[in-house]
C-alpha angles and dihedrals in degrees: 000000000000097000100035130267119346129238096273096052093042092051092048092051090046093053091046092050091047091052091048091051090050091049091050090048091051091049091051091052093053120093113269093250093056099046125106102253128215096045120099096228096182091056092046091051093047094050092046092052092049090050090049093052092047092049092048088060092044094050091046088052091050093049098044100032090230114132114218111222133181128239094271113114094223 
């Protein structure tokens, strides 16, 4: 994989992160007594959303061929 993961792997990770974010959101909406305890659901949700946003940019780059770069000149 010279340029990173391909479209299939990126899509699979994106769908997994999206499902994990949805699960964490559902757990946070449940009453405190009915939640699964011992798991920091807010942190899980935050990390899953960051992974989703990153993979959206990566998949868009794979589909369009446009490489997203930062502001750095190098």
